[in-house]
C-alpha positions as CSV (number, residue, x, y, z in Angstrom):
1,M,-11.0,11.6,10.3
2,K,-10.2,9.5,13.4
3,L,-12.8,7.1,14.7
4,V,-13.0,6.9,18.5
5,Y,-15.1,4.3,20.2
6,S,-15.8,4.0,23.9
7,G,-17.6,1.6,26.2
8,K,-18.3,-2.1,25.9
9,L,-20.3,-1.6,22.6
10,G,-17.5,0.4,21.2
11,S,-14.9,-2.3,22.1
12,F,-17.1,-4.9,20.6
13,L,-17.6,-2.9,17.4
14,V,-13.9,-2.2,17.0
15,S,-12.9,-5.8,17.7
16,A,-15.5,-7.1,15.2
17,M,-14.4,-4.6,12.6
18,L,-10.8,-5.4,13.0
19,A,-11.4,-9.2,13.0
20,S,-13.1,-8.9,9.6
21,A,-10.3,-6.6,8.4
22,V,-7.8,-9.4,8.5
23,S,-9.6,-11.4,5.9
24,L,-10.2,-8.4,3.7
25,A,-6.6,-7.3,3.8
26,A,-5.3,-10.8,3.2
27,A,-7.8,-11.4,0.4
28,G,-7.3,-7.9,-1.1
29,H,-4.9,-9.2,-3.6
30,E,-7.4,-11.6,-5.3
31,C,-7.3,-10.4,-8.9
32,A,-10.2,-12.5,-10.1
33,S,-12.6,-9.7,-9.5
34,V,-10.8,-7.3,-11.8
35,S,-12.7,-7.0,-15.0
36,M,-10.9,-7.6,-18.2
37,A,-12.6,-4.4,-19.4
38,D,-10.3,-2.6,-17.0
39,S,-7.4,-3.8,-19.1
40,A,-8.7,-2.6,-22.5
41,A,-5.6,-1.9,-24.6
42,G,-6.9,1.5,-25.8
43,N,-4.9,3.7,-23.4
44,A,-3.2,1.1,-21.2
45,S,0.0,3.1,-20.7
46,R,-1.8,6.2,-19.4
47,Q,-4.0,4.0,-17.3
48,A,-0.9,2.2,-15.9
49,S,0.7,5.6,-15.1
50,D,-2.5,6.7,-13.3
51,L,-2.7,3.5,-11.3
52,V,0.9,3.8,-10.2
53,K,0.1,7.2,-8.8
54,V,-2.7,5.8,-6.8
55,V,-0.5,3.0,-5.5
56,E,2.1,5.6,-4.5
57,R,-0.6,7.7,-2.7
58,D,-1.8,4.6,-0.8
59,A,1.8,3.8,0.2
60,A,2.2,7.3,1.6
61,Q,-1.0,6.9,3.6
62,I,0.1,3.6,5.0
63,S,3.5,5.1,5.9
64,N,1.9,8.1,7.7
65,Y,-0.5,5.8,9.7
66,A,2.3,3.4,10.6
67,D,4.5,6.3,11.7
68,E,1.8,7.7,13.8
69,L,1.1,4.3,15.4
70,Q,4.8,3.8,16.1
71,M,4.9,7.1,18.0
72,A,1.7,6.2,19.8
73,T,3.3,3.0,21.2
74,T,5.5,5.2,23.4
75,N,2.5,7.1,24.8
76,S,0.4,5.2,27.3
77,N,-2.3,8.0,27.2
78,I,-3.3,7.1,23.6
79,S,-6.2,4.7,23.6
80,W,-6.2,1.4,21.8
81,E,-9.2,2.7,19.9
82,M,-7.0,5.2,18.2
83,H,-4.7,2.3,17.2
84,A,-7.8,0.6,15.8
85,A,-8.8,3.6,13.8
86,D,-5.3,3.9,12.3
87,L,-5.1,0.2,11.6
88,T,-8.4,0.4,9.8
89,G,-7.0,3.2,7.7
90,I,-4.0,1.0,6.9
91,K,-6.2,-1.9,6.0
92,E,-8.3,0.3,3.7
93,A,-5.2,1.7,1.9
94,I,-3.8,-1.8,1.5
95,N,-7.0,-3.1,0.1
96,D,-7.1,-0.2,-2.4
97,M,-3.5,-0.7,-3.3
98,A,-4.2,-4.4,-3.9
99,V,-7.0,-3.5,-6.3
100,Q,-4.8,-1.1,-8.2
101,V,-2.0,-3.7,-8.4
102,C,-4.5,-6.2,-9.8
103,R,-5.4,-3.7,-12.5
104,L,-1.8,-3.1,-13.2
105,E,-1.1,-6.8,-13.5
106,A,-4.1,-7.1,-15.9
107,I,-2.5,-4.5,-18.3
108,R,1.1,-5.4,-17.6
109,S,1.9,-6.4,-21.2
110,A,0.9,-3.0,-22.4
111,A,2.8,-1.1,-19.6
112,S,6.1,0.5,-20.1
113,P,9.2,-1.3,-18.8
114,W,9.5,0.9,-15.8
115,E,5.8,0.4,-15.0
116,Q,6.4,-3.4,-15.3
117,R,9.2,-3.1,-12.7
118,V,6.9,-1.2,-10.4
119,I,4.3,-4.0,-10.8
120,D,6.8,-6.7,-10.2
121,T,8.3,-5.1,-7.0
122,T,5.0,-3.8,-5.6
123,A,2.8,-6.9,-5.7
124,P,4.9,-8.9,-3.2
125,E,5.2,-5.9,-0.9
126,V,1.4,-5.5,-0.9
127,R,1.1,-9.1,0.2
128,L,3.7,-8.6,3.0
129,M,1.8,-5.4,4.1
130,A,-1.4,-7.3,4.2
131,D,0.2,-10.0,6.4
132,N,1.7,-7.4,8.7
133,A,-1.5,-5.5,9.0
134,G,-3.3,-8.7,9.8
135,D,-0.7,-9.6,12.5
136,A,-1.0,-6.1,14.0
137,I,-4.8,-6.4,14.1
138,H,-4.7,-9.8,15.7
139,F,-2.2,-8.4,18.3
140,L,-4.4,-5.4,19.0
141,N,-7.5,-7.5,19.4
142,G,-5.8,-9.7,22.1
143,H,-3.6,-7.1,23.8
144,H,-5.3,-3.8,24.2
145,E,-3.2,-2.9,27.2
146,E,0.2,-4.1,25.8
147,L,0.7,-2.0,22.7
148,W,4.2,-1.1,23.8
149,R,5.4,-4.7,23.2
150,D,8.1,-5.4,20.7
151,A,6.0,-7.7,18.6
152,Y,3.4,-5.0,17.9
153,R,6.1,-2.4,17.2
154,K,7.7,-4.8,14.8
155,Y,4.5,-5.2,12.8
156,L,4.2,-1.4,12.6
157,D,7.8,-1.0,11.6
158,N,7.4,-3.5,8.9
159,L,4.4,-1.7,7.6
160,Y,6.3,1.6,7.6
161,Q,9.3,0.1,5.9
162,E,7.3,-1.7,3.2
163,A,5.2,1.3,2.4
164,N,8.4,3.4,2.1
165,Q,10.0,0.8,-0.1
166,I,7.0,1.0,-2.5
167,S,7.1,4.8,-2.5
168,Q,10.9,4.9,-3.1
169,S,10.7,2.3,-5.9
170,I,8.0,4.2,-7.7
171,H,9.8,7.5,-7.2
172,D,13.1,6.0,-8.6
173,N,11.3,4.4,-11.6
174,V,9.5,7.6,-12.4
175,R,12.8,9.5,-12.3
176,Y,14.4,6.9,-14.5
177,A,11.5,7.0,-17.0
178,K,11.7,10.8,-17.3
179,A,15.5,10.7,-17.7
180,H,15.2,8.1,-20.4
181,Q,12.6,10.1,-22.2
182,Q,14.7,13.2,-22.1
183,E,17.7,11.2,-23.4
184,E,15.7,9.9,-26.3
185,L,14.3,13.4,-27.1
186,L,17.8,14.9,-27.0
187,G,19.2,12.0,-29.1
188,S,16.4,12.5,-31.7
189,K,17.2,16.3,-31.8
190,L,20.9,15.5,-32.3
191,G,20.2,12.8,-34.9
192,I,21.6,10.0,-32.7
193,K,20.1,6.7,-33.4
194,K,18.8,4.6,-30.5
195,S,21.1,1.8,-29.6
196,S,19.6,-1.7,-29.4
């Protein structure tokens, strides 16, 4: 659901909300708050797989919001409040993704090799997305009437590219894991020993 604010109070509320969003998005990757109970070894592999799916879903959301915002920069009839609403959606998805990555990092040693690759490649991308979201929010707060400028478009493009990079990496790793599993099953069926 899109949030639309109007008037001076609406402008103040959106600006205040976006100003606090920067610190939340940037601090979203703090893993200290992730409980060690979250990393209980009992079913870590299944838990890792579920967390990777959530990260992929968040990346798709960010990509959709960023794409919508990129298109909106070419239409002067779209209000800055719509940009604020979509940037808030991006911030929330990045913060959720950061929490999932923290949980993945906590159970990394019990994750499969492909899940470890996802963790290793996703964590720095989430940090970059948080930085770009913060930059876009700062720009929006100071330039409500200049959302067509190249700097703002670059932040949105970076968000779009980073989210797609995460999605593609997860997709490729999932395909690899399935292919590897099928190879092992077929090798077992044929009596072929695994090579070391």
